Structures are given as structure tokens and as C-alpha cells.
C-alpha positions in Angstrom: 116.0 88.9 97.4 113.2 89.4 99.8 109.6 89.7 98.5 107.1 91.2 100.8 103.4 91.4 100.5 101.7 94.1 102.5 98.1 94.1 103.4 96.6 97.3 105.0 94.1 96.4 107.7 91.9 98.9 109.6 91.3 97.8 113.2 88.1 98.1 115.2 87.4 97.1 118.7 84.5 94.6 119.2 83.2 92.5 122.1 82.3 89.0 120.8 80.4 86.5 122.8 82.4 83.5 124.0 81.6 80.2 122.4 82.0 76.6 123.4 85.2 76.2 121.3 87.1 79.1 122.8 90.2 77.0 123.4 90.3 75.9 119.7 89.6 79.5 118.6 92.6 80.8 120.6 94.9 78.2 119.0 93.8 79.4 115.5 94.2 83.1 116.2 96.2 85.2 113.7 99.6 85.8 115.2 100.3 89.5 116.0 103.7 91.2 116.3 103.8 94.5 118.1 106.7 96.9 117.7 107.0 99.4 120.6 110.1 101.5 120.0 113.1 99.2 120.3 111.0 96.3 121.7 109.4 93.5 119.7 106.4 91.5 121.1 105.0 88.3 119.6 101.5 87.6 120.9 102.1 90.0 123.8 105.4 88.3 124.9 108.6 90.3 124.5 111.1 88.6 122.2 114.5 89.2 120.8 114.9 89.0 117.0 116.5 85.5 117.2 113.5 84.2 119.2 111.1 85.9 116.8 112.6 84.0 113.9 112.4 80.7 115.8 108.7 81.3 116.6 107.9 82.2 113.0 109.8 79.2 111.7 107.8 77.0 114.2 104.6 78.1 112.5 105.7 76.4 109.3 104.0 79.1 107.3 105.1 77.9 103.8 103.1 74.7 104.2 99.9 76.6 105.3 97.0 77.8 103.2 97.2 81.5 102.2 94.7 82.7 104.8 96.7 81.0 107.6 100.0 82.6 106.5 98.9 86.1 107.6 100.9 87.8 110.4 99.5 91.0 111.9 102.1 93.7 112.4 101.4 96.8 114.6 104.0 99.5 115.2 103.8 102.2 117.8 104.8 105.7 116.9 108.5 106.2 117.3 109.5 102.7 116.2 112.8 102.9 114.4 112.5 102.0 110.7 115.3 99.6 111.0 113.3 97.5 113.6 110.2 97.7 111.4 112.2 96.5 108.3 113.9 93.6 110.3 110.5 92.3 111.4 109.1 92.6 107.9 112.0 90.7 106.5 111.7 88.0 109.2 108.0 87.5 108.4 108.7 87.3 104.7 111.7 85.0 105.0 109.5 82.6 107.0 106.7 82.5 104.4 104.4 84.9 106.1 102.1 87.5 104.6 102.2 90.8 106.5 98.9 92.6 107.4 99.6 96.0 108.8 97.3 97.1 111.6 96.5 100.8 111.6 94.4 102.6 114.2 92.0 105.3 113.1 
């Protein structure tokens, strides 16, 4: 049984000033998975499903606080439902909470 929690997120574009701790901020960024048709990208790097599972497992999401378990998911129009479902299942299986990114 796979349990999935979906969170709907509206996205906006904002330019934020850089701070002194920019390196630390980058390491704590919420991971994002982009689905572009048949292709899957994890933090803007193309990955196969096996590699996606490895990268999600490496995050050790089950041991994280709830707010650090969030994985952003963005899908381009035309992404096959099967790919979308596989990625949702992978995030859930690794203890992640899915936040769906939706453009206005």
C-alpha cells in the first residue's frame, strides 16, 4: 500500500537578495523534481528512475522533520500519467511529502 500526501503550491517568481550564507541556503533548498514528457529531472539534472530512487533514499527523508520531507513536483503539459504516478510513488516510498507546483 502506498500512501501519498499531496500539497498544492502556487508558484511565483521573486528576486531575493543574496545573503552571506548563500552556500548554506543552497544545501537546504527544497528538492524539486521536474517531469518533462518522458524525462525526469532532479534538481535540474536528468535522471533515470533507478537514480531518482537512489537520490531520494540518500535524503533519508523518514528521519527528517516534516517540513524537510517536502519534495516539489512540477510536470510539464504532455507528461504521461504513468511517469507522474511512478515519481509520486517513489517520493512516497522514500518518506517524502509531495508539493505540486502549479503555474498560473
